[in-house]
A tleap script that builds the chain and sets N, CA, C and O, in Angstrom:
source leaprc.protein.ff14SB
mol = sequence {
  NLEU LEU LEU LEU ASP GLU PRO VAL ALA GLY
  LEU ASP PRO ILE VAL THR ALA GLU LEU TYR
  GLU LEU ILE ASP LYS ILE ASN ARG SER GLY
  VAL THR VAL ILE MET VAL THR HIE ASP LEU
  THR THR ALA LEU LYS TYR SER ARG HIE ILE
  LEU CYS MET THR GLU LYS ASP HIE PHE PHE
  GLY SER ARG GLU GLU PHE LEU LYS SER ARG
  PHE ALA SER PHE MET ARG GLY GLY GLU ALA
  ASP CALA
}
set mol.1.N position { 5.067 -171.472 83.838 }
set mol.1.CA position { 6.508 -171.508 84.017 }
set mol.1.C position { 7.034 -170.081 83.976 }
set mol.1.O position { 6.707 -169.313 83.072 }
set mol.2.N position { 7.846 -169.736 84.959 }
set mol.2.CA position { 8.472 -168.420 85.025 }
set mol.2.C position { 9.979 -168.614 85.067 }
set mol.2.O position { 10.502 -169.231 85.995 }
set mol.3.N position { 10.684 -168.088 84.062 }
set mol.3.CA position { 12.143 -168.177 83.989 }
set mol.3.C position { 12.739 -166.826 84.347 }
set mol.3.O position { 12.365 -165.805 83.770 }
set mol.4.N position { 13.673 -166.817 85.306 }
set mol.4.CA position { 14.275 -165.570 85.771 }
set mol.4.C position { 15.792 -165.698 85.783 }
set mol.4.O position { 16.330 -166.698 86.258 }
set mol.5.N position { 16.479 -164.693 85.266 }
set mol.5.CA position { 17.943 -164.665 85.257 }
set mol.5.C position { 18.395 -163.462 86.071 }
set mol.5.O position { 18.291 -162.321 85.620 }
set mol.6.N position { 18.898 -163.727 87.278 }
set mol.6.CA position { 19.356 -162.667 88.183 }
set mol.6.C position { 18.304 -161.550 88.292 }
set mol.6.O position { 18.593 -160.401 87.958 }
set mol.7.N position { 17.106 -161.874 88.748 }
set mol.7.CA position { 16.009 -160.901 88.717 }
set mol.7.C position { 16.189 -159.676 89.608 }
set mol.7.O position { 15.507 -158.670 89.408 }
set mol.8.N position { 17.084 -159.737 90.578 }
set mol.8.CA position { 17.239 -158.593 91.482 }
set mol.8.C position { 18.524 -157.816 91.243 }
set mol.8.O position { 18.872 -156.935 92.028 }
set mol.9.N position { 19.223 -158.133 90.174 }
set mol.9.CA position { 20.479 -157.429 89.877 }
set mol.9.C position { 20.221 -155.929 89.785 }
set mol.9.O position { 19.371 -155.481 89.015 }
set mol.10.N position { 20.956 -155.166 90.569 }
set mol.10.CA position { 20.858 -153.717 90.526 }
set mol.10.C position { 19.746 -153.116 91.371 }
set mol.10.O position { 19.588 -151.896 91.401 }
set mol.11.N position { 18.976 -153.949 92.057 }
set mol.11.CA position { 17.878 -153.426 92.877 }
set mol.11.C position { 18.352 -153.152 94.302 }
set mol.11.O position { 19.276 -153.799 94.795 }
set mol.12.N position { 17.715 -152.194 94.950 }
set mol.12.CA position { 18.066 -151.908 96.341 }
set mol.12.C position { 17.491 -153.003 97.245 }
set mol.12.O position { 16.617 -153.755 96.814 }
set mol.13.N position { 17.964 -153.103 98.483 }
set mol.13.CA position { 17.548 -154.194 99.372 }
set mol.13.C position { 16.043 -154.271 99.631 }
set mol.13.O position { 15.500 -155.369 99.751 }
set mol.14.N position { 15.373 -153.153 99.718 }
set mol.14.CA position { 13.927 -153.173 99.989 }
set mol.14.C position { 13.167 -153.747 98.799 }
set mol.14.O position { 12.306 -154.611 98.967 }
set mol.15.N position { 13.482 -153.276 97.615 }
set mol.15.CA position { 12.810 -153.779 96.409 }
set mol.15.C position { 13.189 -155.239 96.169 }
set mol.15.O position { 12.359 -156.027 95.717 }
set mol.16.N position { 14.427 -155.602 96.464 }
set mol.16.CA position { 14.862 -156.991 96.333 }
set mol.16.C position { 14.001 -157.908 97.195 }
set mol.16.O position { 13.512 -158.932 96.718 }
set mol.17.N position { 13.815 -157.547 98.452 }
set mol.17.CA position { 12.995 -158.358 99.359 }
set mol.17.C position { 11.560 -158.452 98.853 }
set mol.17.O position { 10.954 -159.523 98.893 }
set mol.18.N position { 11.024 -157.342 98.383 }
set mol.18.CA position { 9.652 -157.340 97.861 }
set mol.18.C position { 9.522 -158.234 96.634 }
set mol.18.O position { 8.540 -158.963 96.495 }
set mol.19.N position { 10.506 -158.180 95.748 }
set mol.19.CA position { 10.453 -159.003 94.541 }
set mol.19.C position { 10.558 -160.487 94.884 }
set mol.19.O position { 9.833 -161.305 94.317 }
set mol.20.N position { 11.452 -160.843 95.806 }
set mol.20.CA position { 11.559 -162.250 96.202 }
set mol.20.C position { 10.264 -162.742 96.848 }
set mol.20.O position { 9.863 -163.884 96.626 }
set mol.21.N position { 9.617 -161.912 97.630 }
set mol.21.CA position { 8.332 -162.301 98.225 }
set mol.21.C position { 7.274 -162.499 97.139 }
set mol.21.O position { 6.469 -163.426 97.227 }
set mol.22.N position { 7.266 -161.646 96.125 }
set mol.22.CA position { 6.327 -161.794 95.013 }
set mol.22.C position { 6.600 -163.081 94.234 }
set mol.22.O position { 5.670 -163.809 93.887 }
set mol.23.N position { 7.868 -163.358 93.961 }
set mol.23.CA position { 8.234 -164.590 93.252 }
set mol.23.C position { 7.795 -165.802 94.068 }
set mol.23.O position { 7.267 -166.764 93.511 }
set mol.24.N position { 8.009 -165.764 95.373 }
set mol.24.CA position { 7.604 -166.860 96.251 }
set mol.24.C position { 6.088 -167.044 96.220 }
set mol.24.O position { 5.602 -168.174 96.172 }
set mol.25.N position { 5.351 -165.957 96.248 }
set mol.25.CA position { 3.885 -166.023 96.198 }
set mol.25.C position { 3.421 -166.640 94.876 }
set mol.25.O position { 2.512 -167.471 94.861 }
set mol.26.N position { 4.040 -166.238 93.783 }
set mol.26.CA position { 3.705 -166.798 92.472 }
set mol.26.C position { 3.978 -168.298 92.463 }
set mol.26.O position { 3.170 -169.082 91.964 }
set mol.27.N position { 5.118 -168.688 93.016 }
set mol.27.CA position { 5.477 -170.104 93.066 }
set mol.27.C position { 4.485 -170.895 93.908 }
set mol.27.O position { 4.073 -171.987 93.516 }
set mol.28.N position { 4.101 -170.358 95.051 }
set mol.28.CA position { 3.149 -171.061 95.922 }
set mol.28.C position { 1.758 -171.155 95.305 }
set mol.28.O position { 0.946 -171.978 95.727 }
set mol.29.N position { 1.480 -170.314 94.304 }
set mol.29.CA position { 0.184 -170.394 93.622 }
set mol.29.C position { 0.160 -171.523 92.592 }
set mol.29.O position { -0.874 -171.788 91.979 }
set mol.30.N position { 1.313 -172.189 92.404 }
set mol.30.CA position { 1.359 -173.328 91.499 }
set mol.30.C position { 2.212 -173.132 90.264 }
set mol.30.O position { 2.323 -174.043 89.444 }
set mol.31.N position { 2.816 -171.969 90.113 }
set mol.31.CA position { 3.664 -171.692 88.955 }
set mol.31.C position { 5.084 -172.178 89.248 }
set mol.31.O position { 5.659 -171.844 90.284 }
set mol.32.N position { 5.641 -172.960 88.337 }
set mol.32.CA position { 7.030 -173.391 88.471 }
set mol.32.C position { 7.937 -172.210 88.170 }
set mol.32.O position { 7.754 -171.514 87.171 }
set mol.33.N position { 8.921 -171.986 89.044 }
set mol.33.CA position { 9.875 -170.893 88.868 }
set mol.33.C position { 11.270 -171.489 88.738 }
set mol.33.O position { 11.711 -172.263 89.587 }
set mol.34.N position { 11.951 -171.121 87.670 }
set mol.34.CA position { 13.357 -171.481 87.485 }
set mol.34.C position { 14.129 -170.172 87.502 }
set mol.34.O position { 13.904 -169.292 86.670 }
set mol.35.N position { 15.050 -170.053 88.467 }
set mol.35.CA position { 15.756 -168.793 88.648 }
set mol.35.C position { 17.259 -169.025 88.718 }
set mol.35.O position { 17.738 -169.895 89.445 }
set mol.36.N position { 17.985 -168.235 87.953 }
set mol.36.CA position { 19.443 -168.229 88.014 }
set mol.36.C position { 19.849 -167.153 89.006 }
set mol.36.O position { 19.397 -166.011 88.917 }
set mol.37.N position { 20.706 -167.523 89.953 }
set mol.37.CA position { 21.207 -166.545 90.910 }
set mol.37.C position { 22.574 -166.981 91.413 }
set mol.37.O position { 22.886 -168.171 91.458 }
set mol.38.N position { 23.372 -166.011 91.785 }
set mol.38.CA position { 24.648 -166.290 92.436 }
set mol.38.C position { 24.526 -166.122 93.948 }
set mol.38.O position { 25.508 -166.270 94.675 }
set mol.39.N position { 23.331 -165.818 94.412 }
set mol.39.CA position { 23.069 -165.577 95.829 }
set mol.39.C position { 22.628 -166.884 96.486 }
set mol.39.O position { 21.442 -167.216 96.495 }
set mol.40.N position { 23.588 -167.616 97.031 }
set mol.40.CA position { 23.306 -168.921 97.624 }
set mol.40.C position { 22.337 -168.819 98.796 }
set mol.40.O position { 21.475 -169.684 98.958 }
set mol.41.N position { 22.461 -167.790 99.607 }
set mol.41.CA position { 21.574 -167.627 100.761 }
set mol.41.C position { 20.121 -167.535 100.320 }
set mol.41.O position { 19.250 -168.194 100.888 }
set mol.42.N position { 19.863 -166.722 99.313 }
set mol.42.CA position { 18.499 -166.575 98.808 }
set mol.42.C position { 18.018 -167.858 98.148 }
set mol.42.O position { 16.872 -168.267 98.334 }
set mol.43.N position { 18.887 -168.488 97.385 }
set mol.43.CA position { 18.511 -169.746 96.733 }
set mol.43.C position { 18.084 -170.776 97.770 }
set mol.43.O position { 17.091 -171.478 97.580 }
set mol.44.N position { 18.825 -170.865 98.854 }
set mol.44.CA position { 18.488 -171.836 99.890 }
set mol.44.C position { 17.224 -171.449 100.651 }
set mol.44.O position { 16.495 -172.320 101.125 }
set mol.45.N position { 16.965 -170.175 100.769 }
set mol.45.CA position { 15.772 -169.719 101.492 }
set mol.45.C position { 14.488 -170.023 100.722 }
set mol.45.O position { 13.494 -170.442 101.314 }
set mol.46.N position { 14.505 -169.813 99.406 }
set mol.46.CA position { 13.269 -169.884 98.636 }
set mol.46.C position { 13.095 -171.149 97.801 }
set mol.46.O position { 11.986 -171.421 97.341 }
set mol.47.N position { 14.135 -171.916 97.594 }
set mol.47.CA position { 14.019 -173.040 96.664 }
set mol.47.C position { 13.648 -174.343 97.357 }
set mol.47.O position { 13.844 -174.518 98.559 }
set mol.48.N position { 13.110 -175.239 96.559 }
set mol.48.CA position { 12.898 -176.606 97.015 }
set mol.48.C position { 13.927 -177.532 96.372 }
set mol.48.O position { 14.256 -178.588 96.914 }
set mol.49.N position { 14.429 -177.122 95.211 }
set mol.49.CA position { 15.464 -177.885 94.511 }
set mol.49.C position { 16.572 -176.934 94.081 }
set mol.49.O position { 16.336 -175.756 93.812 }
set mol.50.N position { 17.787 -177.474 94.024 }
set mol.50.CA position { 18.971 -176.691 93.655 }
set mol.50.C position { 19.687 -177.396 92.504 }
set mol.50.O position { 19.900 -178.608 92.538 }
set mol.51.N position { 20.048 -176.624 91.499 }
set mol.51.CA position { 20.978 -177.086 90.470 }
set mol.51.C position { 22.214 -176.225 90.629 }
set mol.51.O position { 22.159 -175.008 90.450 }
set mol.52.N position { 23.320 -176.850 90.963 }
set mol.52.CA position { 24.584 -176.144 91.172 }
set mol.52.C position { 25.583 -176.696 90.165 }
set mol.52.O position { 25.797 -177.906 90.092 }
set mol.53.N position { 26.190 -175.806 89.393 }
set mol.53.CA position { 27.140 -176.245 88.375 }
set mol.53.C position { 28.490 -175.588 88.609 }
set mol.53.O position { 28.582 -174.389 88.870 }
set mol.54.N position { 29.530 -176.395 88.510 }
set mol.54.CA position { 30.897 -175.893 88.529 }
set mol.54.C position { 31.523 -176.261 87.192 }
set mol.54.O position { 30.877 -176.885 86.350 }
set mol.55.N position { 32.753 -175.882 87.002 }
set mol.55.CA position { 33.424 -176.222 85.743 }
set mol.55.C position { 33.568 -177.727 85.560 }
set mol.55.O position { 33.593 -178.213 84.429 }
set mol.56.N position { 33.662 -178.470 86.662 }
set mol.56.CA position { 33.960 -179.898 86.585 }
set mol.56.C position { 32.787 -180.820 86.899 }
set mol.56.O position { 32.824 -181.998 86.544 }
set mol.57.N position { 31.759 -180.315 87.549 }
set mol.57.CA position { 30.713 -181.211 88.034 }
set mol.57.C position { 29.414 -180.439 88.226 }
set mol.57.O position { 29.361 -179.225 88.031 }
set mol.58.N position { 28.384 -181.154 88.606 }
set mol.58.CA position { 27.106 -180.507 88.895 }
set mol.58.C position { 26.372 -181.290 89.980 }
set mol.58.O position { 26.686 -182.447 90.258 }
set mol.59.N position { 25.397 -180.635 90.578 }
set mol.59.CA position { 24.536 -181.251 91.578 }
set mol.59.C position { 23.105 -180.846 91.257 }
set mol.59.O position { 22.851 -179.691 90.914 }
set mol.60.N position { 22.172 -181.778 91.363 }
set mol.60.CA position { 20.752 -181.455 91.319 }
set mol.60.C position { 20.054 -182.293 92.366 }
set mol.60.O position { 20.208 -183.514 92.407 }
set mol.61.N position { 19.291 -181.636 93.205 }
set mol.61.CA position { 18.549 -182.350 94.231 }
set mol.61.C position { 17.798 -181.377 95.115 }
set mol.61.O position { 17.719 -180.181 94.833 }
set mol.62.N position { 17.252 -181.910 96.181 }
set mol.62.CA position { 16.481 -181.078 97.105 }
set mol.62.C position { 17.409 -180.144 97.879 }
set mol.62.O position { 18.624 -180.342 97.919 }
set mol.63.N position { 16.823 -179.145 98.478 }
set mol.63.CA position { 17.588 -178.212 99.315 }
set mol.63.C position { 18.300 -178.983 100.426 }
set mol.63.O position { 19.466 -178.722 100.722 }
set mol.64.N position { 17.597 -179.929 101.036 }
set mol.64.CA position { 18.176 -180.713 102.124 }
set mol.64.C position { 19.353 -181.555 101.636 }
set mol.64.O position { 20.376 -181.646 102.313 }
set mol.65.N position { 19.208 -182.172 100.462 }
set mol.65.CA position { 20.308 -182.960 99.899 }
set mol.65.C position { 21.505 -182.072 99.582 }
set mol.65.O position { 22.653 -182.458 99.803 }
set mol.66.N position { 21.226 -180.879 99.063 }
set mol.66.CA position { 22.309 -179.948 98.749 }
set mol.66.C position { 23.094 -179.588 100.003 }
set mol.66.O position { 24.325 -179.580 99.989 }
set mol.67.N position { 22.384 -179.290 101.083 }
set mol.67.CA position { 23.051 -178.881 102.321 }
set mol.67.C position { 23.954 -179.971 102.887 }
set mol.67.O position { 24.909 -179.674 103.605 }
set mol.68.N position { 23.662 -181.223 102.573 }
set mol.68.CA position { 24.479 -182.347 103.039 }
set mol.68.C position { 25.604 -182.686 102.059 }
set mol.68.O position { 26.467 -183.508 102.369 }
set mol.69.N position { 25.599 -182.067 100.896 }
set mol.69.CA position { 26.537 -182.442 99.837 }
set mol.69.C position { 27.858 -181.695 99.941 }
set mol.69.O position { 27.979 -180.707 100.666 }
set mol.70.N position { 28.839 -182.187 99.206 }
set mol.70.CA position { 30.137 -181.518 99.138 }
set mol.70.C position { 30.024 -180.185 98.407 }
set mol.70.O position { 30.878 -179.314 98.570 }
set mol.71.N position { 28.975 -180.021 97.604 }
set mol.71.CA position { 28.783 -178.762 96.890 }
set mol.71.C position { 28.495 -177.621 97.852 }
set mol.71.O position { 28.974 -176.504 97.654 }
set mol.72.N position { 27.720 -177.891 98.888 }
set mol.72.CA position { 27.416 -176.845 99.866 }
set mol.72.C position { 28.694 -176.359 100.530 }
set mol.72.O position { 28.886 -175.157 100.713 }
set mol.73.N position { 29.560 -177.285 100.888 }
set mol.73.CA position { 30.841 -176.912 101.491 }
set mol.73.C position { 31.679 -176.105 100.511 }
set mol.73.O position { 32.273 -175.092 100.881 }
set mol.74.N position { 31.725 -176.552 99.271 }
set mol.74.CA position { 32.497 -175.858 98.237 }
set mol.74.C position { 31.972 -174.439 98.012 }
set mol.74.O position { 32.755 -173.494 97.918 }
set mol.75.N position { 30.657 -174.292 97.926 }
set mol.75.CA position { 30.063 -172.985 97.658 }
set mol.75.C position { 30.271 -172.020 98.823 }
set mol.75.O position { 30.211 -170.803 98.647 }
set mol.76.N position { 30.513 -172.561 99.991 }
set mol.76.CA position { 30.769 -171.719 101.167 }
set mol.76.C position { 32.259 -171.514 101.397 }
set mol.76.O position { 32.672 -171.036 102.454 }
set mol.77.N position { 33.069 -171.878 100.398 }
set mol.77.CA position { 34.502 -171.628 100.491 }
set mol.77.C position { 35.322 -172.800 100.970 }
set mol.77.O position { 36.488 -172.636 101.330 }
set mol.78.N position { 34.732 -173.984 100.980 }
set mol.78.CA position { 35.457 -175.175 101.421 }
set mol.78.C position { 36.352 -175.724 100.327 }
set mol.78.O position { 36.745 -175.008 99.407 }
set mol.79.N position { 36.661 -176.985 100.440 }
set mol.79.CA position { 37.543 -177.644 99.480 }
set mol.79.C position { 36.984 -177.548 98.070 }
set mol.79.O position { 35.775 -177.647 97.861 }
set mol.80.N position { 37.863 -177.358 97.118 }
set mol.80.CA position { 37.465 -177.168 95.721 }
set mol.80.C position { 37.400 -178.475 94.957 }
set mol.80.O position { 37.826 -178.533 93.804 }
set mol.81.N position { 36.871 -179.534 95.576 }
set mol.81.CA position { 36.780 -180.816 94.874 }
set mol.81.C position { 35.437 -181.014 94.200 }
set mol.81.O position { 35.190 -182.073 93.622 }
set mol.82.N position { 34.570 -180.025 94.261 }
set mol.82.CA position { 33.246 -180.150 93.649 }
set mol.82.C position { 33.319 -179.984 92.151 }
set mol.82.O position { 32.296 -180.059 91.471 }
savepdb mol mol.pdb
quit
C-alpha cells in the first residue's frame, strides 16, 4: 500500500510527469496506491476508482461511473448540487 498526499506539489512539469509515470508503474506491479490530489485531469488519467468529497456529499466508484455522475459536472464547474 502506498499513500500519497499531493505528491507533485511544487514540482516542475517534467519531474511531475516522471513521478506520475513511476507511481503508475508501481501500481501496475500490484501495489495499491491511494493518492490525494486536486488535479482532476491527472486523477482521471491514472485512477481506476475515484473518491470525490464535497462539503455536502461524496462519490465513490469507477472512473467511468464518475464521468457519468453529477460530480464530474460539478468538478468541471457545473451546477453546485453535488
